[in-house]
N, C-alpha and C positions, 0 to 999 in steps of 0.2 A: 602765496609767495610774492616776494617783491622783486623788482628788477632794478639793477644798478649797473654802472660801468666801472670796470676796475682794470688794473694791469694783469696782463696774461701771467706775468712772473709771480704775482701774489697768490695765484690759485695753488692750493695745497693738494699734492697728489699722494694719496695713500699707497702704501707697499703693494696692497691688493690690484690697484689699477696699473702701478708700475711693472708688475709681473705679468699682466694680462697679455695674451697673445691676440692681437687685434686681427680680425678677418680682413685680408687685403682687398677682397671684393667690397666689402662695406666701406673700407677706407677710401677706395678709389671712387666710388659713388659720391661720397661726401666732397671729395677733392673736386670731382667733375662739376658737381653743383655750385660749388664756392668760386670755381674759376669762370664759369658761365654767368652767374648772376651776382656775383661779388657780395654775397651775404650767407648766412648760416642756413642749413636746411633742418637744424635741430637746436635745442637749447642745452646750454651749459648750466648744470644745476648744482649749487653749492649748499653746504649746511651753513648755520649761522656763524661759523668758525672758518668760513672760506675753504672748507675741504671739499673736494670734487665728489658729488654723489652719483651725477649722470653726465653724459655728453663727453666721455673721454676721447672718442674719435674726433669730434668737432674741436677738442682741445689741441689734439695733434696737428690737424689740418691748419688751425691758426698759427701753431708754433712753426710749421714748414714754412708758411708764408710771412714769417716775421711780424706778425701782427702784434702790436705792443699793448693796445687797450681793446678790451672786448665787453659786450654786454652779457651779462649773466642773471640768472634767476636764483634768489636765495630762499630756501626753504625754511620758513621760520616756525618756532613752536612757541607754545604759551609763555615760555621763558623770555621771548624777545618782544613782546608787544603787551599792551595794556590788558591786564587780566584782574578780575576780582578774586581777592583772597579771604578765606574765613578763617579766623582764629577761634578755636573753641576747646572745650573739654568733655572728655567722655561722661555721659550721664552717670554711668555706674562705675567709674573709675577714679582716678586721682585728680588732684587739682592742676596738673601739668597742662600747659596750653600747647596745642598742636596747630599746624596750619594745613587747610585744604584749598583747592581752587575750584572755581565754578567753570564748567566746560563753556566753550564757545559755540556749540551746536544749538542752532536755533530750533531744532525739532521739538524740543521738550519744554519750551517756553522759559529758558534760563534768563531771557531778558526781563520778563515780568517778575520772576523769582527774585532776581536782584532788588528790584524796587520794593519788594514787600517784606523781605526779612530784616530783623534788627537784633541787637544784642539781647540775649535772653531766650531766643526762639530755639526750639528744638528741630535739627535737620538731621538727615541720614547721609553718612559718608563713608567712603571707602577706607578701610584699615587693613593691616597685615592679618587681623583676626577676622576679616569679613566686613559686612556692612553693619555700622553700629550707629546708635543715637549719639549725637553731639549736641552740646548746649553752646550757642554761639556767644562769643565773648566780644569779639570785634570784626568789623568788616572794611577792608581797605582794597583800593585799586592802585597797582603799581604798574608802571611802564616795563620794568624788569623784574624777573623773579626775585624776592627778597631773600631767598635761601639758596644754598648751594647744592641742595639734594633734590631728588625727584618729588614732586608735590602731588599726592593723590587727589581724586575728584571728590566733589560732593556727589553722592550717588543718585539722587532723583530730586525733582522739583517740589516734593512733598514736604511740608512742614507744619509745626505746630506752634501757635502762639501761647507764651507763658504769661498769664496775668500777674501783674506786679503787686497789686494792693491786697491787704488783708481783707477788706470789705468784700472784694470779689471771691477770695478763697472761701469766706465764710458762707457767701450766697451759694458758691458751688457745692459745698458741703450740705447746705440745707436742701438743695434740690435733688440730691441723691440719697436714697436709703440703701443703695447697694455699692458703696465705694470699694468695698473689699473685691466684689464681682468685677467691677471696672478695672481696678488695679491688676487683676489676674488676667483680663483681656489684654491689657497694654503689655505686660510682662510676656505674655505668650506670643503676641505679635512681634515684639522686638526680638525674641528668641528665633522666631522663624526668619525674620529679616537677616539677623546676624549669619544664618546658615546659607543664605542666598549668595551665590557667587557670579550669576549670570545677570547682567543688568536688564536684558529683556524680561527675566522673570521677575525682577524687582518691579518693573513698571506694571506688570499684570497684577500685582498685589495692591496697586494703589487706590483701586475703588474700594476695596475692603477697608484699607486704612482711612479713608475720608469718612466712613461711616461710623467709625469708632467714636463713642461718647466719651472723651477723655476729661474727666472732671477732677479726679484726684490730684492733689498737688497744684491745682490751679491751672491745668492745661486746657487750652481752648483751640479748636481746630483753625488753621490758617486757610484762608480762601484761596 
């Protein structure tokens, strides 16, 4: 969250808060603290559109004391700060390009993931049909979300490099006498991933995915 100073009159109060029956005990406790210490005992939290999310009692106390400018915290989302967006196409779908976003959670090495992927790589993304394999078409970082609809996430930091040269493809074919078997392994694995809905379950399959020898069609594991 970010902190900013703004006019109290610019804070937007939803109908739900306006209809709220505030506890007189809680309100008086907030008044007493403000009168003694001349500062807030709780934060006023707003959405990125300046709509009150939390701190309605503090808002009322400020209003009672005719305070014109107040310090607030703004709860931001990926739409409001620099985010990496992936444009891509479904591996087994049409040529239509869709957009996904890379999460900001550091737990799953997303920072490293961003530095390694490039157009042509195969990644796994959330879709309305479940987790699907996506071919990366472009990678962009925007300060604000480039579209006006909700953007789904890249599902995990596992990816595959796609070799670009015919020479590599020929070498891949020559290295394998069982390309049909490898194709079947890939197909089966992608089908399993499509059926996964829980993100933790998706991560539990990552060890298996890294062990697949994906040679057919020039796939090479991303490190």
